[in-house]
C-alpha positions as CSV (number, residue, x, y, z in Angstrom):
1,M,0.0,0.0,0.1
2,L,1.3,3.5,-0.9
3,M,2.8,5.2,2.3
4,I,3.2,9.2,2.7
5,K,5.4,10.1,5.3
6,G,4.6,7.1,7.7
7,S,0.9,7.2,6.9
8,T,-1.2,5.5,4.1
9,L,-2.6,7.2,1.3
10,P,-6.3,6.6,2.8
11,E,-5.4,8.2,6.3
12,K,-3.9,11.1,4.6
13,T,-7.2,11.4,2.3
14,G,-9.5,11.1,5.2
15,R,-7.6,13.8,7.3
16,W,-7.7,16.1,4.2
17,F,-11.6,15.4,4.0
18,V,-12.1,15.9,7.6
19,S,-10.0,19.1,7.7
20,S,-12.0,20.4,4.6
21,V,-15.3,19.8,6.1
22,N,-14.4,21.3,9.2
23,L,-13.2,24.4,7.2
24,V,-16.1,24.6,5.2
25,A,-18.5,24.1,8.6
26,L,-16.6,26.9,10.2
27,G,-17.0,29.3,7.1
28,L,-20.8,28.8,7.0
29,M,-20.8,29.6,10.9
30,L,-18.9,32.6,10.5
31,L,-20.4,33.9,7.1
32,P,-23.7,35.6,8.8
33,L,-21.3,37.3,11.3
34,I,-19.0,38.5,8.8
35,L,-22.1,40.0,6.6
36,V,-23.4,41.5,9.7
37,C,-20.2,43.2,10.5
38,W,-19.8,44.4,6.7
39,L,-23.5,45.8,6.9
40,S,-22.5,47.7,10.1
41,V,-20.0,49.9,8.5
42,I,-21.3,50.7,5.0
43,S,-22.6,54.2,4.2
44,N,-25.4,53.2,2.3
45,E,-29.1,53.5,4.4
46,I,-30.4,50.8,1.9
47,L,-28.5,48.0,1.0
48,S,-27.4,48.2,-2.8
49,L,-24.4,47.9,-4.8
50,P,-22.1,49.3,-5.5
51,V,-21.7,50.1,-1.9
52,E,-21.3,54.1,-1.7
53,G,-18.5,53.8,0.9
54,Y,-17.6,52.9,4.6
55,S,-18.0,54.7,8.0
56,L,-19.2,54.2,11.7
57,H,-21.9,56.5,11.3
58,W,-24.3,53.4,12.1
59,Y,-22.4,53.0,15.6
60,Q,-23.1,56.4,16.4
61,E,-26.9,56.2,15.2
62,A,-26.9,53.2,17.7
63,F,-25.6,55.1,20.7
64,R,-28.2,58.0,20.1
65,Q,-31.3,55.5,20.4
66,P,-32.1,55.3,24.0
67,Q,-34.3,52.1,23.7
68,F,-31.1,50.3,22.6
69,L,-29.2,51.5,26.2
70,D,-32.4,51.2,28.1
71,G,-32.7,47.6,26.7
72,F,-28.9,46.4,27.4
73,I,-29.3,47.4,30.8
74,L,-32.6,45.6,31.4
75,S,-31.0,42.4,29.7
76,L,-28.1,42.8,31.9
77,M,-29.9,43.0,35.1
78,V,-32.8,40.4,34.2
79,A,-29.6,38.2,33.0
80,A,-27.7,38.7,36.2
81,F,-30.8,38.1,38.5
82,A,-31.7,34.8,36.4
83,A,-28.1,33.5,36.8
84,A,-28.2,34.1,40.6
85,V,-31.5,32.2,41.0
86,G,-30.7,29.5,38.6
87,L,-27.4,28.7,40.3
88,A,-29.0,28.7,43.9
89,V,-31.7,26.2,42.5
90,S,-29.1,24.3,40.2
91,I,-26.2,23.8,43.0
92,P,-28.3,21.7,45.7
93,A,-29.9,20.0,42.8
94,A,-26.6,18.9,41.2
95,I,-25.1,18.0,44.6
96,I,-28.1,15.7,45.3
97,I,-28.1,14.0,41.8
98,V,-24.4,13.1,42.0
99,R,-23.8,12.4,45.6
100,R,-27.0,10.9,46.4
101,A,-28.1,7.5,45.1
102,F,-31.9,7.1,44.9
103,R,-34.6,5.9,42.6
104,G,-36.1,8.3,39.9
105,R,-32.5,10.2,39.7
106,S,-32.1,9.8,36.1
107,A,-35.8,11.1,35.6
108,I,-35.1,14.1,37.6
109,L,-31.9,14.8,35.8
110,Q,-33.6,14.6,32.4
111,L,-36.4,16.9,33.6
112,L,-34.3,19.6,34.9
113,M,-32.5,19.3,31.3
114,S,-35.8,19.3,29.3
115,P,-35.8,23.1,28.3
116,L,-32.9,22.4,26.2
117,T,-34.9,20.1,24.3
118,V,-38.0,22.1,23.6
119,P,-37.8,25.4,21.7
120,A,-37.6,28.7,23.4
121,I,-40.5,30.0,21.6
122,V,-42.6,27.1,22.7
123,I,-41.5,27.7,26.1
124,G,-42.6,31.5,26.1
125,A,-46.1,30.7,24.5
126,S,-46.5,28.1,27.0
127,L,-45.6,29.7,30.2
128,Y,-47.9,32.9,29.0
129,I,-50.8,30.7,28.7
130,T,-50.2,29.0,32.1
131,V,-49.7,32.6,33.6
132,V,-53.1,33.8,31.9
133,E,-54.8,30.6,33.1
134,I,-53.5,31.2,36.6
135,E,-54.6,34.8,36.7
136,I,-58.2,34.0,35.5
137,A,-58.5,31.4,38.1
138,T,-57.0,33.4,41.1
139,G,-57.1,36.9,40.0
140,L,-53.8,37.3,40.8
141,P,-51.8,40.0,38.3
142,L,-49.5,37.8,37.2
143,S,-49.5,39.0,33.5
144,G,-46.4,41.2,32.8
145,S,-45.0,41.0,36.2
146,V,-41.3,41.3,36.7
147,G,-41.2,38.1,38.8
148,V,-43.0,36.0,36.2
149,F,-40.6,37.6,33.7
150,V,-37.6,36.8,35.7
151,M,-38.8,33.2,36.5
152,G,-39.2,32.6,32.6
153,H,-35.6,33.4,32.2
154,V,-34.3,31.4,35.4
155,L,-36.3,28.5,33.7
156,L,-33.9,28.7,30.5
157,T,-30.6,29.1,32.6
158,I,-31.1,25.8,35.0
159,P,-30.3,22.9,32.5
160,W,-27.1,25.2,31.4
161,C,-26.0,25.2,35.3
162,I,-27.2,21.4,36.0
163,R,-25.0,20.4,33.0
164,L,-22.1,22.2,33.9
165,L,-22.4,21.7,37.8
166,V,-23.1,18.0,37.4
167,A,-20.1,17.7,35.1
168,S,-18.0,19.4,37.8
169,L,-18.9,17.2,40.5
170,E,-18.3,14.1,38.6
171,G,-14.8,15.2,37.9
172,A,-14.4,16.4,41.6
173,N,-12.0,14.2,44.0
174,L,-14.5,12.6,46.2
175,S,-11.8,11.4,48.5
176,V,-11.3,14.5,50.0
177,E,-14.9,14.8,51.0
178,E,-14.8,11.2,52.4
179,A,-11.6,12.3,54.2
180,A,-13.3,15.3,55.9
181,A,-16.4,13.0,56.8
182,S,-13.8,10.6,58.5
183,L,-12.4,13.6,60.5
184,G,-16.1,14.4,61.9
185,D,-17.2,17.3,59.7
186,T,-21.0,17.6,59.2
187,P,-22.5,17.2,55.6
188,A,-23.2,21.1,55.7
189,G,-19.6,21.9,56.5
190,I,-18.3,19.4,53.8
191,I,-20.5,21.2,51.0
192,W,-19.4,24.4,52.2
193,R,-15.7,24.1,52.8
194,I,-14.8,21.1,50.3
195,T,-17.4,20.8,47.7
196,L,-18.3,24.2,46.7
197,P,-14.5,25.1,46.5
198,L,-13.6,22.1,44.3
199,I,-16.6,23.1,41.8
200,R,-15.8,26.7,41.8
201,P,-14.7,26.8,38.2
202,G,-17.9,24.9,37.2
203,I,-20.0,27.4,39.2
204,F,-18.4,30.3,37.5
205,A,-18.6,28.8,33.8
206,A,-22.8,28.2,34.6
207,A,-22.8,31.6,35.8
208,V,-21.3,32.9,32.5
209,F,-23.3,30.5,30.4
210,S,-26.5,31.7,32.0
211,L,-25.8,35.2,31.7
212,V,-25.4,34.8,28.0
213,V,-28.4,32.4,27.6
214,S,-30.5,35.0,29.4
215,F,-29.1,37.9,27.9
216,G,-29.8,37.0,24.4
217,N,-33.0,35.6,24.5
218,L,-35.8,36.7,22.6
219,E,-38.8,34.4,22.7
220,V,-39.8,34.4,26.4
221,S,-39.0,37.8,26.7
222,I,-41.8,38.8,23.9
223,F,-44.3,36.6,25.5
224,L,-43.9,37.5,29.3
225,A,-42.7,41.0,29.1
226,S,-44.8,44.0,29.9
227,P,-44.9,47.1,27.7
228,G,-42.4,48.6,29.9
229,Q,-40.1,45.8,30.0
230,V,-38.1,45.8,26.9
231,T,-35.0,44.0,26.7
232,L,-32.4,44.5,24.0
233,P,-33.2,41.6,21.7
234,V,-36.9,42.9,22.2
235,A,-35.9,46.6,21.4
236,M,-34.1,45.6,18.3
237,M,-37.0,43.5,17.1
238,Q,-39.2,46.8,17.5
239,Y,-36.7,48.8,15.8
240,L,-37.1,46.7,12.6
241,E,-40.8,46.8,12.8
242,W,-40.8,50.2,11.9
243,K,-37.4,51.1,10.1
244,I,-34.6,48.9,8.3
245,D,-31.1,50.3,8.2
246,P,-27.8,49.1,9.1
247,T,-28.2,50.7,12.8
248,I,-29.5,47.0,14.0
249,A,-26.4,45.6,12.3
250,S,-24.0,48.0,14.5
251,V,-26.4,46.8,17.4
252,S,-25.8,43.4,16.5
253,V,-22.1,43.6,16.1
254,L,-21.9,45.3,19.7
255,Q,-23.9,42.7,21.3
256,V,-21.8,39.6,19.9
257,A,-18.8,41.7,20.9
258,F,-20.2,42.1,24.4
259,V,-20.9,38.3,24.8
260,A,-17.5,37.3,23.4
261,T,-15.6,39.6,25.6
262,A,-17.2,38.3,28.4
263,L,-16.6,34.6,27.4
264,I,-12.8,35.5,26.7
265,V,-12.5,37.4,30.2
266,S,-14.2,34.5,31.9
267,N,-12.0,32.0,30.2
268,R,-8.9,34.1,31.3
269,F,-9.6,33.5,34.8
270,V,-11.5,30.0,34.8
271,N,-10.6,27.6,31.8
272,I,-14.3,27.0,30.8
273,S,-13.1,25.0,28.0
274,R,-12.0,22.4,30.3
275,I,-15.2,22.0,32.0
276,V,-17.3,22.3,29.1
């Protein structure tokens, strides 16, 4: 069989094929982002060829629109609160699932992970219908309330928290906890002084991913937000209903840059790729 530098020709061809497929897939994923970046710097108000020129005018226009800044602040606040509540629910749940053997553990894990398998727009519509039915039955003013709005985002963050925390707990050194127990430490003390420090990178990664997922969510926000609760994705959609120009492309680029910066900075302090 023909050999090329220590490997057979089929092996070489296979590696080239896999590399080519990976490059094509990467190009297809990056193409929309490249196109949006290009649209954000053209001078044309309406996309047409040839392009009249390039400028940063649309970025200046984006900062002149108060709804985008207000939406960014609200999105960040909701995402931070949703991530905090999601962690508060997921940390004890993940510890029980990994450290305790009981019947139905797998079913509970699948239930907590189920929002990942359901389209976000279905989750948003289902939550809205449920809230309306409860409001009709009880008379409680739930529709458009801040609590329901945030809880919808919490529901989106829990699967990411559970997934990352379970992976961290399964990779943690159980012998350290056993040693602490043999020395007479209480279960609560073991969790506080041993388990939580061991999974600190996983907690940090779960917080970052929850923040990103909630920050960019549109579907749940559309159904649960009141008219005064306009997150950044909702503000972008409302802008497109009345006007189409490259301003929205510049806002999209800034949003992607914010999320990418958060992930890069987080990975600088905690190796997220090792956990994910």
